[in-house]
C-alpha positions as CSV (number, residue, x, y, z in Angstrom):
1,M,-36.7,-28.2,-27.4
2,M,-33.1,-28.7,-28.5
3,R,-30.1,-26.9,-27.1
4,Y,-26.4,-27.6,-27.9
5,L,-24.5,-29.9,-25.5
6,P,-20.8,-30.5,-25.5
7,F,-20.2,-34.2,-26.4
8,F,-18.1,-35.0,-23.3
9,L,-21.2,-34.5,-21.2
10,F,-22.9,-37.4,-23.0
11,V,-20.9,-39.8,-20.8
12,L,-23.2,-38.7,-18.0
13,L,-25.9,-40.8,-19.6
14,V,-24.1,-44.1,-19.0
15,G,-26.3,-46.3,-16.8
16,C,-29.4,-44.2,-17.3
17,K,-31.7,-46.9,-18.6
18,E,-35.4,-47.3,-18.6
19,T,-36.9,-47.4,-15.1
20,T,-40.5,-47.9,-13.8
21,T,-39.6,-46.3,-10.5
22,T,-38.4,-42.8,-9.6
23,D,-35.0,-42.2,-8.2
24,N,-35.6,-40.6,-4.8
25,T,-31.9,-40.2,-4.1
26,N,-31.8,-37.0,-6.1
27,A,-31.8,-35.0,-2.9
28,Q,-30.2,-31.8,-4.2
29,Q,-33.5,-30.8,-5.8
30,F,-35.3,-30.6,-2.4
31,T,-32.7,-28.6,-0.4
32,S,-33.9,-25.1,-1.2
33,N,-35.6,-22.8,1.3
34,Y,-36.7,-20.6,-1.6
35,D,-35.0,-17.6,0.0
36,E,-32.0,-17.3,-2.3
37,P,-31.3,-13.9,-4.0
38,Y,-33.7,-13.2,-6.8
39,R,-35.8,-16.3,-5.9
40,L,-39.4,-15.7,-7.1
41,Q,-42.0,-16.2,-4.4
42,Y,-45.3,-16.7,-6.2
43,H,-44.0,-18.2,-9.5
44,F,-42.9,-21.8,-10.0
45,S,-39.2,-22.4,-10.1
46,P,-37.3,-25.7,-9.4
47,P,-35.8,-26.2,-5.9
48,A,-32.3,-26.2,-7.5
49,K,-30.4,-26.4,-10.8
50,W,-31.4,-25.7,-14.4
51,M,-34.9,-25.6,-15.8
52,N,-36.4,-24.6,-19.2
53,D,-39.5,-25.5,-21.2
54,P,-42.8,-26.5,-19.5
55,N,-43.7,-30.0,-20.7
56,G,-46.6,-32.4,-20.3
57,L,-49.1,-29.9,-18.9
58,V,-52.1,-32.1,-18.0
59,Y,-54.9,-32.3,-15.4
60,N,-55.9,-35.6,-14.0
61,D,-57.8,-36.7,-10.8
62,G,-57.8,-33.3,-9.2
63,V,-54.1,-32.6,-9.9
64,Y,-52.5,-30.2,-12.4
65,H,-49.2,-31.6,-13.5
66,L,-46.2,-29.4,-14.6
67,F,-43.3,-31.3,-16.1
68,Y,-40.4,-29.4,-17.3
69,Q,-37.0,-29.6,-19.0
70,Y,-34.5,-30.2,-16.1
71,Y,-30.8,-30.8,-15.6
72,P,-30.3,-31.9,-12.0
73,E,-26.5,-31.5,-11.9
74,D,-25.8,-27.8,-12.7
75,I,-27.4,-24.4,-13.3
76,V,-26.6,-24.5,-17.0
77,W,-28.2,-26.6,-19.7
78,G,-27.2,-30.2,-19.7
79,P,-28.6,-33.7,-20.3
80,M,-32.3,-33.2,-20.2
81,H,-34.7,-34.9,-17.9
82,W,-38.4,-34.2,-17.1
83,G,-38.7,-32.5,-13.7
84,H,-42.1,-32.6,-12.1
85,A,-44.4,-30.5,-9.9
86,T,-48.1,-30.7,-9.1
87,S,-50.7,-28.3,-7.9
88,K,-54.4,-28.4,-6.9
89,D,-55.0,-24.8,-8.0
90,L,-52.2,-23.7,-10.4
91,V,-51.0,-21.3,-7.7
92,H,-49.4,-23.4,-5.0
93,W,-46.9,-26.1,-6.1
94,E,-45.5,-29.3,-4.7
95,N,-42.1,-30.5,-6.0
96,K,-42.0,-34.1,-7.0
97,P,-39.1,-36.4,-7.9
98,I,-37.8,-36.5,-11.5
99,A,-40.2,-38.2,-13.8
100,L,-38.2,-39.2,-16.9
101,Y,-34.5,-39.9,-17.2
102,P,-32.3,-40.2,-20.4
103,D,-31.8,-43.7,-21.7
104,E,-30.2,-45.5,-24.6
105,N,-32.4,-43.7,-27.1
106,G,-31.2,-40.3,-25.9
107,L,-32.0,-37.3,-23.8
108,I,-35.6,-36.5,-22.9
109,F,-36.6,-33.3,-24.7
110,S,-39.8,-31.4,-24.7
111,G,-43.3,-32.9,-25.2
112,S,-46.8,-33.3,-23.8
113,A,-49.0,-35.6,-21.8
114,V,-52.6,-36.9,-22.2
115,V,-55.1,-38.8,-20.2
116,D,-56.0,-41.9,-22.2
117,K,-59.5,-42.2,-20.9
118,D,-60.6,-45.0,-23.2
119,N,-57.3,-46.9,-22.9
120,T,-56.7,-46.8,-26.6
121,S,-53.0,-47.5,-25.9
122,G,-53.7,-50.6,-23.9
123,F,-51.4,-49.4,-21.1
124,G,-54.3,-49.1,-18.6
125,E,-54.8,-51.8,-16.0
126,D,-57.7,-52.6,-13.6
127,G,-59.8,-49.8,-14.9
128,V,-57.1,-47.2,-14.4
129,A,-56.8,-44.8,-17.3
130,P,-53.1,-44.2,-18.0
131,L,-51.3,-40.9,-18.3
132,V,-49.2,-41.0,-21.4
133,A,-46.2,-38.7,-22.0
134,I,-45.1,-38.0,-25.5
135,F,-41.6,-36.5,-25.9
136,T,-38.6,-36.1,-28.1
137,Y,-35.6,-38.3,-27.8
138,H,-32.3,-36.5,-28.7
139,L,-29.4,-38.8,-29.3
140,M,-26.3,-36.8,-28.7
141,E,-24.1,-39.6,-30.1
142,G,-25.9,-39.3,-33.4
143,E,-25.7,-35.5,-33.5
144,K,-22.0,-35.5,-32.9
145,A,-21.5,-38.1,-35.6
146,G,-23.0,-35.7,-38.1
147,R,-26.3,-37.5,-38.6
148,T,-29.6,-35.7,-39.2
149,D,-31.8,-38.4,-37.7
150,F,-30.9,-37.9,-34.1
151,Q,-34.3,-36.7,-32.9
152,T,-37.2,-39.2,-32.6
153,Q,-40.4,-39.4,-30.6
154,G,-41.0,-41.7,-27.7
155,I,-43.8,-42.4,-25.2
156,A,-44.1,-43.5,-21.6
157,Y,-47.0,-44.2,-19.3
158,S,-48.0,-43.9,-15.7
159,L,-50.7,-45.8,-13.8
160,D,-50.3,-43.8,-10.5
161,N,-51.1,-40.3,-11.7
162,G,-47.6,-39.4,-12.6
163,D,-45.6,-40.7,-9.6
164,T,-43.8,-43.4,-11.6
165,W,-43.4,-44.0,-15.3
166,T,-42.7,-46.9,-17.7
167,K,-41.2,-46.2,-21.1
168,Y,-42.8,-48.0,-24.0
169,E,-40.7,-51.0,-25.2
170,G,-41.5,-50.1,-28.8
171,N,-39.8,-46.6,-28.7
172,P,-39.3,-44.6,-30.7
173,V,-42.9,-44.4,-32.0
174,I,-41.9,-41.9,-34.8
175,G,-38.5,-42.3,-36.4
176,N,-36.7,-39.6,-38.4
177,E,-35.8,-39.7,-42.0
178,G,-33.3,-37.0,-41.9
179,I,-34.8,-33.8,-40.4
180,K,-32.3,-32.1,-38.1
181,D,-34.8,-30.2,-35.9
182,F,-37.7,-32.6,-35.5
183,R,-39.2,-32.3,-32.0
184,D,-41.6,-31.0,-29.3
185,P,-44.7,-33.1,-29.9
186,K,-48.0,-31.8,-28.6
187,V,-50.8,-34.3,-28.6
188,F,-54.6,-34.0,-28.1
189,W,-57.7,-36.1,-28.6
190,D,-59.8,-34.8,-31.5
191,K,-63.3,-35.7,-30.5
192,D,-64.7,-35.0,-33.9
193,T,-62.5,-37.4,-35.8
194,K,-62.0,-39.7,-32.8
195,Q,-58.3,-39.9,-33.1
196,W,-55.2,-38.7,-31.4
197,V,-53.5,-35.7,-33.2
198,M,-49.8,-34.8,-32.8
199,I,-48.2,-31.5,-33.8
200,L,-44.5,-31.6,-34.4
201,V,-42.1,-28.9,-35.5
202,A,-39.6,-29.6,-38.3
203,G,-37.2,-26.7,-38.6
204,D,-39.3,-24.1,-40.3
205,H,-42.8,-25.6,-40.3
206,A,-45.2,-27.8,-38.4
207,K,-46.3,-31.4,-39.2
208,F,-49.6,-33.0,-38.1
209,Y,-49.9,-36.7,-37.4
210,K,-52.8,-39.0,-36.4
211,S,-53.0,-42.2,-34.4
212,P,-55.7,-44.5,-33.0
213,N,-53.6,-45.6,-30.1
214,L,-50.7,-43.3,-29.4
215,K,-48.3,-45.9,-30.7
216,D,-48.8,-45.9,-34.5
217,W,-48.6,-42.5,-36.2
218,K,-49.4,-41.4,-39.8
219,L,-48.5,-38.0,-41.3
220,M,-51.6,-36.0,-42.4
221,S,-50.4,-32.6,-43.4
222,E,-47.9,-29.7,-42.9
223,F,-48.2,-26.0,-42.2
224,G,-46.1,-22.9,-42.2
225,K,-43.3,-23.1,-44.7
226,D,-44.6,-19.9,-46.3
227,Q,-46.6,-18.4,-43.4
228,G,-45.7,-16.6,-40.2
229,A,-42.3,-15.4,-39.0
230,H,-39.2,-17.4,-39.9
231,G,-36.3,-15.6,-38.2
232,G,-35.3,-18.8,-36.4
233,V,-36.1,-22.4,-35.7
234,W,-39.8,-23.3,-34.9
235,E,-40.3,-25.0,-31.6
236,C,-42.9,-26.1,-29.0
237,P,-46.2,-26.1,-31.0
238,D,-49.7,-26.2,-29.6
239,L,-53.1,-26.4,-31.3
240,F,-56.4,-25.9,-29.6
241,P,-60.0,-24.6,-30.1
242,L,-61.4,-21.4,-28.5
243,D,-64.8,-19.8,-28.6
244,H,-65.3,-17.4,-31.4
245,P,-65.5,-13.8,-30.0
246,D,-68.5,-12.9,-32.1
247,P,-71.8,-14.1,-30.5
248,D,-73.4,-15.0,-33.9
249,H,-70.6,-17.5,-34.7
250,Y,-71.2,-20.9,-33.1
251,A,-68.2,-22.6,-34.6
252,K,-65.0,-22.4,-32.6
253,K,-61.8,-21.0,-34.0
254,W,-58.5,-22.8,-33.7
255,V,-55.2,-21.3,-32.4
256,L,-51.8,-22.6,-33.3
257,L,-48.9,-21.5,-31.0
258,I,-45.4,-21.6,-32.4
259,S,-42.3,-20.6,-30.4
260,M,-39.4,-19.4,-32.4
261,N,-35.7,-18.7,-31.6
262,P,-34.3,-16.3,-32.6
263,G,-36.5,-13.8,-34.4
264,A,-38.9,-12.4,-31.7
265,P,-40.0,-8.8,-32.2
266,N,-37.7,-7.5,-29.4
267,G,-34.9,-10.0,-29.9
268,G,-34.1,-13.7,-29.1
269,S,-36.9,-16.0,-28.2
270,G,-40.7,-15.4,-28.6
271,T,-44.0,-17.0,-29.4
272,Q,-46.2,-16.3,-32.4
273,Y,-49.7,-17.5,-32.9
274,F,-52.1,-18.2,-35.8
275,I,-55.9,-18.0,-35.7
276,G,-57.6,-20.4,-38.2
277,D,-59.5,-23.6,-38.8
278,W,-58.8,-27.3,-38.2
279,D,-60.7,-29.8,-40.3
280,G,-59.3,-32.9,-38.7
281,E,-56.4,-33.2,-41.1
282,K,-55.0,-29.8,-41.7
283,F,-54.7,-26.3,-40.2
284,T,-55.5,-23.3,-42.4
285,T,-55.5,-19.6,-41.9
286,D,-55.9,-16.4,-43.9
287,Q,-53.7,-14.5,-41.5
288,K,-51.2,-12.4,-43.4
289,E,-48.9,-11.1,-40.8
290,P,-47.2,-12.6,-37.7
291,L,-49.0,-12.1,-34.4
292,W,-47.2,-12.4,-31.1
293,L,-48.5,-13.6,-27.8
294,D,-46.2,-11.4,-25.7
295,Y,-43.8,-8.6,-26.6
296,G,-41.6,-9.0,-23.6
297,M,-38.3,-10.9,-23.9
298,D,-39.0,-13.5,-21.3
299,N,-42.0,-15.7,-22.2
300,Y,-41.0,-18.6,-24.3
301,A,-41.9,-22.3,-25.2
302,G,-45.3,-21.9,-23.5
303,V,-48.0,-24.5,-24.0
304,T,-51.5,-25.2,-22.6
305,Y,-53.1,-27.7,-20.4
306,N,-54.7,-30.9,-21.7
307,N,-57.9,-32.2,-20.0
308,E,-58.5,-28.9,-18.1
309,P,-61.7,-29.6,-16.1
310,Y,-63.5,-26.2,-16.5
311,G,-63.2,-25.8,-20.2
312,E,-60.6,-23.0,-20.0
313,R,-57.4,-22.9,-22.0
314,I,-54.6,-22.4,-19.4
315,F,-51.1,-21.4,-20.6
316,I,-47.7,-21.5,-18.8
317,G,-44.4,-20.3,-20.4
318,W,-40.8,-20.4,-19.5
319,M,-39.7,-17.0,-18.2
320,S,-36.4,-16.6,-20.0
321,N,-34.8,-16.0,-23.3
322,W,-32.1,-18.1,-25.0
323,N,-30.0,-14.9,-25.6
324,Y,-29.0,-15.0,-21.9
325,A,-30.8,-17.9,-20.2
326,R,-27.4,-19.5,-19.1
327,N,-26.0,-16.2,-17.7
328,T,-28.7,-14.7,-15.5
329,P,-27.3,-13.8,-12.0
330,T,-28.7,-16.7,-9.9
331,E,-26.6,-19.4,-8.2
332,A,-28.6,-22.3,-6.7
333,W,-31.3,-22.4,-9.3
334,R,-31.9,-20.9,-12.8
335,S,-35.2,-20.0,-14.5
336,S,-38.8,-19.9,-13.5
337,M,-42.2,-20.2,-15.2
338,T,-44.7,-17.4,-16.0
339,L,-47.9,-17.1,-14.0
340,P,-50.5,-19.4,-15.4
341,R,-52.6,-17.5,-17.9
342,T,-56.1,-17.9,-19.4
343,L,-56.1,-17.6,-23.2
344,K,-59.2,-16.1,-25.0
345,L,-60.1,-14.7,-28.4
346,K,-61.5,-11.2,-28.4
347,R,-62.4,-8.8,-31.2
348,F,-60.7,-5.4,-31.4
349,N,-60.6,-2.6,-34.0
350,E,-57.8,-4.3,-35.9
351,G,-59.5,-7.7,-35.8
352,V,-59.7,-10.9,-33.7
353,R,-56.7,-11.3,-31.3
354,L,-55.5,-13.8,-28.7
355,T,-55.4,-12.3,-25.2
356,N,-53.5,-13.8,-22.2
357,Y,-54.2,-12.7,-18.6
358,P,-53.4,-14.4,-15.3
359,Y,-55.6,-17.3,-14.3
360,D,-58.3,-16.0,-11.9
361,K,-57.1,-18.1,-9.0
362,V,-53.8,-16.1,-8.9
363,D,-55.8,-13.3,-7.4
364,T,-56.9,-15.5,-4.5
365,L,-53.4,-14.7,-3.1
366,V,-54.6,-11.2,-2.3
367,Y,-58.2,-11.9,-1.3
368,D,-59.2,-10.7,2.1
369,R,-56.1,-8.5,2.4
370,E,-56.2,-4.7,2.7
371,P,-54.4,-2.9,-0.1
372,V,-51.0,-1.5,0.7
373,Y,-52.1,1.7,-1.0
374,Y,-55.1,3.0,-2.9
375,T,-56.0,6.4,-4.3
376,E,-58.6,7.9,-6.6
377,G,-57.5,10.2,-9.4
378,P,-57.0,12.6,-10.9
379,G,-53.4,13.5,-10.6
380,Q,-50.0,11.8,-10.6
381,V,-48.9,9.0,-8.3
382,Y,-45.7,8.9,-6.3
383,F,-45.5,6.2,-3.6
384,D,-42.4,5.0,-1.8
385,S,-41.1,3.3,1.3
386,V,-42.4,-0.2,0.5
387,N,-40.3,-3.1,-0.8
388,L,-42.2,-3.8,-4.0
389,N,-41.1,-7.4,-4.4
390,Q,-44.2,-9.6,-4.2
391,H,-46.8,-7.1,-5.2
392,R,-49.5,-6.4,-7.7
393,I,-49.9,-2.9,-9.0
394,Q,-53.1,-1.8,-10.8
395,F,-54.3,1.5,-12.3
396,K,-56.7,2.9,-14.8
397,T,-55.8,5.9,-16.9
398,S,-56.9,7.7,-20.0
399,A,-56.1,6.1,-23.4
400,K,-55.9,9.6,-24.9
401,T,-52.7,10.8,-23.3
402,D,-49.1,9.6,-22.9
403,T,-48.4,8.0,-19.5
404,Y,-45.2,6.7,-17.8
405,F,-45.2,3.9,-15.2
406,I,-41.8,3.9,-13.3
407,L,-40.4,1.6,-10.7
408,S,-37.2,2.7,-9.0
409,N,-34.9,2.4,-5.9
410,N,-32.4,4.5,-3.9
411,L,-29.6,3.3,-6.2
412,R,-31.4,5.1,-9.1
413,E,-32.1,1.9,-10.8
414,E,-35.4,1.9,-12.6
415,I,-37.8,0.3,-15.0
416,E,-39.8,2.5,-17.2
417,I,-43.0,1.5,-19.1
418,G,-44.4,4.0,-21.5
419,F,-47.9,4.2,-23.1
420,F,-48.0,6.4,-26.2
421,P,-51.4,6.2,-27.9
422,E,-50.7,8.9,-30.5
423,A,-47.5,7.3,-31.5
424,G,-49.2,3.9,-31.5
425,K,-46.7,2.1,-29.2
426,M,-45.9,0.8,-25.7
427,T,-42.4,0.6,-24.5
428,F,-40.4,-1.2,-21.8
429,D,-37.0,-0.1,-20.7
430,R,-34.9,-2.1,-18.3
431,S,-31.5,-0.7,-19.4
432,Q,-31.0,0.9,-15.9
433,S,-32.8,-1.7,-13.9
434,G,-29.7,-3.1,-12.0
435,K,-27.7,-6.1,-13.1
436,V,-27.9,-5.9,-16.9
437,D,-24.3,-6.5,-18.1
438,F,-24.2,-10.3,-18.0
439,E,-25.3,-10.4,-21.7
440,P,-25.4,-7.4,-24.1
441,S,-29.0,-7.8,-25.3
442,F,-30.5,-8.0,-21.8
443,G,-30.8,-4.2,-21.3
444,A,-29.4,-2.9,-24.6
445,Q,-32.7,-1.8,-26.2
446,R,-36.0,-0.3,-25.4
447,Q,-38.6,-2.9,-26.1
448,E,-41.7,-1.9,-28.1
449,Q,-45.0,-3.2,-29.2
450,P,-48.0,-1.8,-31.1
451,F,-50.5,0.1,-28.9
452,N,-53.9,1.1,-30.3
453,P,-56.5,1.0,-27.5
454,D,-60.1,0.9,-28.5
455,G,-61.8,2.7,-25.6
456,D,-61.3,5.9,-23.7
457,D,-59.3,4.3,-20.8
458,I,-56.7,1.6,-20.4
459,Y,-56.5,-0.8,-17.5
460,V,-53.0,-1.8,-16.4
461,T,-52.0,-4.7,-14.1
462,A,-48.4,-5.5,-13.1
463,Y,-47.3,-8.5,-11.2
464,I,-43.9,-7.9,-9.6
465,D,-41.9,-10.7,-8.1
466,A,-38.3,-10.8,-6.9
467,S,-36.8,-10.9,-10.4
468,S,-39.7,-10.6,-12.8
469,I,-42.4,-8.2,-13.9
470,E,-45.4,-9.1,-16.0
471,I,-47.4,-6.2,-17.5
472,F,-51.0,-6.8,-18.7
473,V,-52.9,-4.0,-20.4
474,D,-56.7,-4.2,-21.1
475,W,-57.0,-7.8,-19.7
476,G,-54.1,-9.2,-21.7
477,R,-54.5,-7.5,-25.0
478,Y,-51.0,-6.1,-24.6
479,V,-48.4,-8.0,-22.6
480,F,-44.7,-7.5,-21.6
481,T,-43.0,-10.3,-19.6
482,N,-39.5,-9.5,-18.4
483,Q,-36.9,-10.6,-15.9
484,I,-35.2,-7.9,-13.8
485,F,-32.3,-8.1,-11.4
486,P,-32.1,-4.9,-9.3
487,N,-29.2,-4.6,-6.8
488,E,-31.8,-3.7,-4.2
489,P,-35.6,-4.1,-4.4
490,F,-37.6,-1.4,-6.0
491,D,-39.4,0.7,-3.4
492,E,-40.7,3.7,-5.4
493,V,-43.5,3.7,-8.0
494,Q,-44.7,6.6,-10.1
495,V,-47.6,6.9,-12.6
496,V,-47.1,10.1,-14.6
497,P,-49.7,11.0,-17.2
498,A,-49.1,14.0,-19.5
499,D,-52.5,15.2,-18.6
500,E,-52.9,15.1,-14.8
501,A,-56.6,14.6,-15.1
502,A,-56.1,11.3,-16.9
503,L,-55.5,9.0,-13.9
504,R,-58.7,7.4,-12.6
505,W,-57.4,5.3,-9.8
506,F,-54.3,3.4,-8.5
507,R,-53.8,0.4,-6.2
508,I,-51.0,-1.7,-4.7
509,D,-51.6,-5.2,-3.1
510,A,-49.0,-7.4,-1.4
511,I,-48.8,-11.0,-2.5
512,P,-47.7,-13.7,0.0
513,S,-45.1,-16.3,-0.9
514,I,-46.5,-19.7,-2.1
515,W,-43.4,-21.3,-0.5
516,N,-44.6,-20.4,3.1
517,K,-42.4,-17.4,3.4
518,P,-43.6,-14.1,5.0
519,T,-44.6,-11.3,2.6
520,N,-41.8,-8.6,2.4
């Protein structure tokens, strides 16, 4: 994904040529103890410096890879590299050295990675199937010269499961005939047509390419010039099949994710989706209105894992917003990822919708642990005296009455989430949540999303970390993802239904740190 970079920083690229080994002298990225103020304890964040989009999400030989946009010299956006982390379970992460560095073709912007099992690229050796990364080159020199062809697509390969990378000598594999915003390739193997498919975004629409070998690409079709939301530039596409929610439909439906900045429903950055069909050459949909993956302000540029071993579609997003990403009040590091989430299609009264809910292994963090607090309804809940960083809060309440869910502290800072079924909306208010004045849009408005529950009850799950809260209602049908920066941890929680008989039950669980820190 492209961001503006002052031209004088381009000199930092001098000497950054192609390499087949990883520079292990980048020591600053391994110095953190993960105990800095606002440091998230069970979400991925880099050890130090700036991070944005997740890139190259792929599973191979027992390892989940998370690459990401990374600037190793500062906590603001700069010359982009691919940072790297790995996991066995998508919950605990190991930081790895930088994977891809800028070179003479430009900065290394967002992209994807695949396992070339049949060695169609010819990069494999001695029976080892290569990992192939596909990414956007951004040539700052070309942009500053006023050209429109400064973004092209390149590839690199690894024969040691992502530890070291070799860039293809024929880069770029897709040139640019004058499209200013031409980036963020997502590639997958289409088993029906037996070819590689690439989705690129080009300003206000998506382009679909095909290739037999990951090197030679041909344009097939385009989508979106007259469909979906167009309040900003389209970015970070993804296309994948999911099971149809109706049992009598055997054909899969296809989902196209498109991130967009600005123009999200609550301001700044957001991710829309389309449900439709893919015939091997083009994507089509009869969807009339934009649909949004998440109505919070801090879930952007998310994509899904290739080659996932259990047939699930696992998503990770960047937990920030370009309105204020450079200004959030952290010092050693900046930005984190959302929890990994499972995407599914489900049918509701208003039609088929895409749900996203935390990957089931996230809850292994609280297995075999007694809850901090549990109560049966009816009534209201008021619970205090526990630092609520690193906790999961769950409750079940009536879908027929208004309910407030409030987190607060002794400084009278608070977050208020409202459920208003008669009015048909959910709200999220962080205007009094602590540090909010670093950018006007951070706490200026009450976020809203449509809310029309099907059943008699709603089920709410909230994951609270040091500087984030992710709210999931009815297993991911409604979602708010937001950063928060209280001046002291929240230690009071209230659930206040208008009808006191509405609350069914309420529970709090502590979540330990994935960075070997004690639970607060």
